[in-house]
C-alpha positions as CSV (number, residue, x, y, z in Angstrom):
1,M,30.2,21.6,-20.9
2,R,29.1,25.2,-20.7
3,K,29.9,25.7,-24.4
4,A,27.7,22.8,-25.4
5,V,24.8,24.1,-23.4
6,F,25.3,27.6,-24.8
7,K,25.3,26.2,-28.4
8,Y,22.0,24.2,-27.7
9,V,20.4,27.3,-26.2
10,I,21.4,29.4,-29.3
11,L,20.2,26.7,-31.6
12,F,16.9,26.4,-29.8
13,L,16.3,30.2,-29.9
14,F,17.2,30.2,-33.6
15,V,14.7,27.5,-34.4
16,I,11.9,29.2,-32.4
17,I,12.5,32.6,-34.0
18,S,12.8,31.2,-37.5
19,T,9.6,29.3,-37.0
20,L,7.8,32.4,-35.8
21,L,9.1,34.4,-38.8
22,I,8.2,31.7,-41.4
23,Y,4.6,31.5,-40.2
24,N,4.2,35.2,-40.1
25,Q,2.1,36.2,-43.1
26,T,4.3,39.1,-44.3
27,F,7.9,38.7,-43.1
28,F,9.3,37.1,-46.2
29,Y,7.0,38.8,-48.6
30,D,6.9,42.3,-50.1
31,E,3.1,42.6,-50.0
32,Y,0.3,42.3,-47.6
33,K,-2.6,40.2,-49.0
34,T,-6.2,40.5,-48.0
35,E,-9.0,38.4,-49.4
36,E,-9.5,40.9,-52.3
37,A,-6.5,43.1,-52.5
38,T,-2.7,43.2,-52.3
39,I,-0.8,46.2,-50.8
40,P,2.9,46.6,-51.2
41,I,5.0,46.7,-48.0
42,P,8.7,46.6,-47.3
43,L,10.3,43.2,-47.3
44,F,10.9,41.8,-43.7
45,S,8.0,43.6,-42.2
46,Y,6.5,41.6,-39.3
47,Y,2.7,41.4,-39.3
48,K,1.5,42.4,-35.8
49,R,-2.3,42.7,-36.1
50,M,-5.4,43.8,-38.0
51,G,-7.2,46.4,-36.0
52,G,-10.3,48.4,-36.4
53,M,-11.9,48.8,-39.8
54,Y,-9.1,47.5,-42.0
55,V,-6.1,48.9,-40.3
56,V,-3.0,46.8,-40.5
57,T,0.0,47.2,-38.1
58,L,3.4,45.9,-39.1
59,Y,6.9,46.2,-37.5
60,S,10.0,46.7,-39.5
61,L,13.7,47.1,-38.9
62,R,14.1,48.8,-42.3
63,S,15.1,52.4,-42.6
64,N,12.5,55.2,-42.9
65,Q,13.9,55.9,-46.4
66,A,13.4,52.2,-47.5
67,I,9.9,52.1,-46.1
68,N,8.9,55.5,-47.6
69,K,10.3,54.4,-51.0
70,V,7.9,51.4,-51.1
71,K,5.0,53.5,-49.8
72,D,5.6,56.4,-52.3
73,N,6.1,54.0,-55.2
74,Y,2.7,52.5,-54.5
75,L,0.8,55.6,-53.7
76,N,2.1,57.5,-56.7
77,K,0.5,54.9,-58.9
78,L,-2.9,55.5,-57.4
79,E,-5.6,58.1,-58.0
80,E,-5.2,60.9,-55.4
81,M,-8.4,62.3,-54.0
82,T,-9.2,65.0,-51.4
83,C,-12.4,64.7,-49.4
84,H,-13.3,66.5,-46.3
85,G,-9.8,68.0,-46.1
86,N,-8.2,64.6,-46.1
87,K,-6.0,62.9,-48.8
88,Y,-7.1,59.5,-50.0
89,Y,-5.6,57.2,-52.7
90,Y,-7.8,55.0,-54.8
91,D,-6.5,51.8,-56.4
92,E,-8.9,51.2,-59.3
93,D,-7.5,47.8,-60.2
94,Q,-8.3,46.4,-56.8
95,D,-11.2,48.7,-55.9
96,I,-9.7,49.8,-52.5
97,T,-9.1,53.2,-51.0
98,I,-6.0,53.8,-48.9
99,F,-6.8,56.4,-46.2
100,S,-3.6,56.0,-44.2
101,Y,-0.1,54.6,-44.9
102,S,2.1,56.0,-42.1
103,V,5.5,55.1,-40.6
104,N,6.5,55.9,-37.0
105,A,9.7,55.2,-35.2
106,K,8.6,53.2,-32.2
107,Y,12.0,52.5,-30.7
108,L,15.5,53.2,-31.8
109,F,15.6,50.7,-34.7
110,L,12.0,49.5,-34.8
111,K,9.5,51.2,-37.1
112,T,5.7,50.8,-37.0
113,I,3.9,50.8,-40.2
114,N,0.1,51.4,-40.2
115,I,-1.9,50.9,-43.3
116,G,-5.6,51.9,-43.3
117,Y,-7.8,50.9,-46.2
118,Y,-11.3,50.1,-47.2
119,Y,-13.0,48.4,-50.1
120,G,-14.5,50.6,-52.8
121,K,-14.2,54.2,-53.7
122,D,-15.7,56.4,-51.0
123,C,-15.1,60.1,-51.7
């Protein structure tokens, strides 16, 4: 009897978690899409929120190395600019400027990815 209840609880949790991940706009994708732009992100990154002026927060279980590889591959393709002592990256094809793409270890295995961008070239 207990085994059957345990199996149903596990199945229920699996269905709930799978549903949440399927409906998350980034978890099964390797890019974050806005109305006008697409920004590469590591696969299996969970979209948490859009905050402030175009700052996206994602959570990932991927390693810092894997996340930084995606970030570096993207940023190295962009035009690097320095304004007011800060480094910016301009994506001419999409007409967006990346002002922040950072990775922080929030917990032991969970990383927080923050991507800050705005439309146009402002430098």
